[in-house]
C-alpha positions in Angstrom: 7.2 26.6 -1.3 3.5 27.1 -2.4 2.2 26.6 1.2 4.9 28.7 2.8 4.7 31.6 0.3 8.3 31.1 -0.8 8.0 31.8 -4.5 9.0 35.4 -3.8 12.2 34.3 -2.2 15.1 34.1 -4.7 17.2 32.0 -2.3 14.4 29.4 -2.0 13.9 29.4 -5.8 17.7 28.9 -6.4 18.1 26.1 -3.9 14.9 24.4 -5.0 16.1 24.5 -8.6 19.4 22.9 -7.6 17.5 20.3 -5.6 15.3 19.6 -8.6 18.2 18.9 -10.9 20.3 17.1 -8.3 17.4 14.7 -7.6 16.6 14.3 -11.3 20.2 13.2 -12.0 20.3 10.7 -9.2 16.8 9.4 -10.0 17.9 9.0 -13.6 21.0 7.0 -12.5 18.7 4.7 -10.5 16.5 4.1 -13.6 19.6 3.3 -15.6 20.8 0.9 -12.9 17.3 -0.8 -12.8 17.2 -1.3 -16.6 20.8 -2.7 -16.6 19.9 -5.2 -13.9 16.5 -6.2 -15.4 17.6 -6.2 -19.0 17.0 -10.0 -19.5 13.6 -9.8 -18.0 12.7 -6.7 -20.0 13.6 -8.4 -23.3 10.7 -10.8 -22.8 8.2 -8.2 -21.7 5.6 -7.0 -24.1 6.3 -3.3 -23.5 9.6 -3.1 -21.6 11.3 -4.8 -24.5 11.2 -1.4 -26.2 13.3 0.2 -23.5 16.7 1.4 -24.9 18.9 -1.2 -23.2 16.5 -4.2 -23.7 15.9 -3.3 -27.4 19.7 -2.9 -28.0 19.5 0.8 -28.9 21.9 1.5 -26.0 24.6 -1.0 -25.0 25.1 -2.0 -21.3 28.5 -0.2 -21.4 26.9 3.1 -22.6 24.1 2.7 -20.0 26.7 2.3 -17.2 28.6 5.4 -18.4 25.3 7.3 -18.5 24.4 6.1 -15.0 27.8 7.2 -13.6 27.6 10.6 -15.2 24.1 11.2 -13.8 25.2 10.0 -10.4 28.3 12.2 -10.2 26.4 15.3 -11.5 23.6 14.8 -9.0 25.9 14.3 -6.0 28.3 17.1 -7.0 25.4 19.6 -7.5 23.9 18.7 -4.1 27.3 18.8 -2.3 28.8 22.0 -3.6 25.8 24.2 -4.7 23.1 23.3 -2.2 22.6 23.0 1.6 24.5 20.1 2.9 21.5 18.1 4.1 20.4 17.6 0.6 23.5 15.5 -0.2 22.7 13.0 2.5 19.0 12.8 1.5 20.2 11.9 -2.0 22.7 9.3 -0.7 19.9 7.7 1.3 17.6 7.7 -1.8 20.4 6.1 -3.9 21.2 3.4 -1.4 17.5 2.5 -0.7 16.7 2.3 -4.5 19.8 0.2 -5.2 18.7 -2.2 -2.5 15.2 -2.1 -3.9 16.4 -3.0 -7.4 18.6 -5.8 -6.2 16.6 -7.3 -3.3 13.5 -5.8 -2.0 11.3 -5.5 -5.1 11.0 -9.3 -5.0 9.3 -9.1 -1.6 5.6 -8.2 -1.7 4.4 -5.2 0.4 7.9 -4.3 1.3 8.5 -3.3 -2.3 5.6 -0.8 -2.1 6.7 0.5 1.3 10.1 1.3 -0.1 8.5 3.2 -3.0 6.6 5.3 -0.5 9.8 5.9 1.4 11.4 7.2 -1.8 8.5 9.8 -2.1 9.1 10.9 1.5 12.8 11.4 0.6 11.7 13.6 -2.3 9.7 15.6 0.2 12.6 15.8 2.6 14.9 17.0 -0.2 12.6 19.9 -0.9 12.3 20.7 2.8 16.1 20.6 3.3 16.8 22.6 0.1 14.4 25.4 1.0 14.9 25.3 4.8 11.3 24.5 5.2 10.2 22.7 8.3 7.9 19.8 7.3 4.8 19.1 9.4 3.9 15.6 10.4 0.7 16.1 8.4 2.4 16.4 5.0 4.7 13.5 5.7 1.7 11.3 6.7 -0.4 12.3 3.7 2.5 11.7 1.2 3.2 8.3 2.7 -0.5 7.3 2.4 -1.0 8.7 -1.1 2.3 7.0 -2.3 1.1 3.7 -0.9 -2.3 4.1 -2.5 -0.9 4.8 -5.9 1.7 2.0 -5.7 -0.8 -0.6 -4.6 -3.2 0.6 -7.4 -0.4 0.0 -9.9 0.2 -3.5 -8.4 -3.5 -4.3 -8.8 -3.4 -3.3 -12.5 -0.3 -5.5 -13.0 -2.0 -8.4 -11.2 -5.1 -8.1 -13.4 -2.9 -8.1 -16.5 -1.2 -11.3 -15.2 -4.6 -13.0 -14.5 -6.2 -12.0 -17.8 -3.3 -12.2 -20.2 -0.8 -14.5 -18.3 1.8 -11.8 -18.8 4.2 -11.4 -15.9 4.6 -7.6 -15.8 6.6 -7.7 -12.5 8.6 -10.6 -11.1 6.7 -10.8 -7.8 3.2 -9.8 -9.0 1.9 -13.4 -8.9 2.5 -13.4 -5.1 -0.2 -10.7 -4.6 -3.9 -11.5 -4.5 -6.7 -9.3 -5.9 -8.7 -9.5 -2.7 -5.7 -8.3 -0.6 -5.1 -5.4 -3.0 -8.8 -4.3 -3.2 -9.1 -4.4 0.6 -5.8 -2.5 1.0 -6.9 0.2 -1.4 -10.2 0.6 0.4 -8.5 1.0 3.8 -5.9 3.5 2.4 -8.7 5.5 0.7 -10.6 5.7 4.0 -7.4 6.6 6.0 -6.5 9.4 3.5 -10.0 10.9 3.9 -10.2 10.6 7.7 -6.7 12.0 8.2 -7.1 14.8 5.7 -10.3 15.9 7.5 -8.3 15.7 10.8 -5.6 17.9 9.2 -8.2 20.4 7.9 -9.9 20.8 11.3 -6.6 20.9 13.2 -6.2 24.1 15.3 -2.5 24.4 14.3 -3.5 24.4 10.6 -6.3 26.9 11.1 -3.7 29.1 12.8 -1.0 28.6 10.2 -3.3 29.6 7.3 -5.5 32.0 9.4 -8.6 30.3 8.0 -11.4 28.0 9.2 -12.2 26.9 5.7 -9.4 24.4 5.0 -12.0 21.6 5.4 -13.6 22.8 2.1 -10.5 21.5 0.2 -11.4 18.0 1.4 -14.2 17.9 -1.2 -11.6 17.7 -3.9 -9.7 15.0 -2.0 -12.8 12.8 -1.8 -13.7 13.4 -5.4 -10.1 12.7 -6.5 -10.0 9.4 -4.6 -13.4 8.3 -6.0 -12.4 9.2 -9.5 -9.0 7.3 -9.2 -10.7 4.2 -7.7 -13.1 4.2 -10.6 -10.3 4.5 -13.2 -8.5 1.5 -11.5 -11.5 -0.7 -12.2 -12.1 0.5 -15.8 -9.0 -1.3 -17.1 -8.9 0.8 -20.3 -5.2 1.5 -19.8 -2.3 0.9 -17.5 -2.8 2.4 -14.0 0.2 4.6 -14.3 -0.3 7.7 -12.2 1.4 10.0 -14.7 -0.5 8.6 -17.7 -3.8 8.9 -15.8 -3.1 12.5 -14.8 -2.2 13.4 -18.4 -5.2 11.7 -20.0 -8.1 12.1 -17.5 -9.8 15.5 -17.7 -12.1 15.1 -14.6 -9.0 14.2 -12.5 -7.1 17.2 -13.9 -10.1 19.5 -13.0 -10.3 18.1 -9.5 -6.6 18.7 -8.9 -6.8 22.2 -10.3 -9.8 22.9 -8.1 -7.8 21.7 -5.0 -4.9 24.0 -5.9 -7.1 27.0 -6.6 -9.0 26.6 -3.4 -5.7 26.6 -1.4 -4.5 29.6 -3.4 -7.6 31.5 -2.4 -7.1 30.5 1.2 -3.4 31.3 1.4 -3.0 34.2 -0.9 -6.4 35.9 -1.3 
């Protein structure tokens, strides 16, 4: 909506809001399902043992009821109050994540690929809901960024396992530090190269009527450098949300990126 100037469209705002709540309900159902399946593992985990089901605050029965309510609300909202394509995106998201919880999160690399797929489905949900045609550029960049963040999180979990002998994730001992470091370097380089290709693309220059898109790549490079540094600092868990909420330099870099695009698109 930001890139297509859709914030002035009430239809787009309405359908985007419906999509937001629909996806939130279905994603919440998946989190309930994941915690129900992993409850025994979580009970022996140093932090996950405090989760509602593992700690006994919520019973399995109540968690199942909560999951079903969220699932039904999400699917009903998308089916009756939004464009029909959103419903099928949510069905795909639900099926993929159920399979991830039951099977694929035990398989290294494939677990991260499915996480990236889930982020693409979020993107598709927004595109379908607001009738926005998604370019191949945004899909490529979301996939690469999701892979980068997921592999960074796996690296942190592996370091915890190596240093503290705590199995944060069931399959984390199957990864190697060398593999993860190499993968993160490759993904960082790919993101920078492809973002530059995007910013110099004739179609993008035409779309935004500007030859200065490449200037936004400065923030992308700074952001990747900063995030890679935070990965190595090991002062806290490499959780993307926690890092974003706590790290001021990263916040300023992202704000700078948004402002630069705002100037290009709207000013």
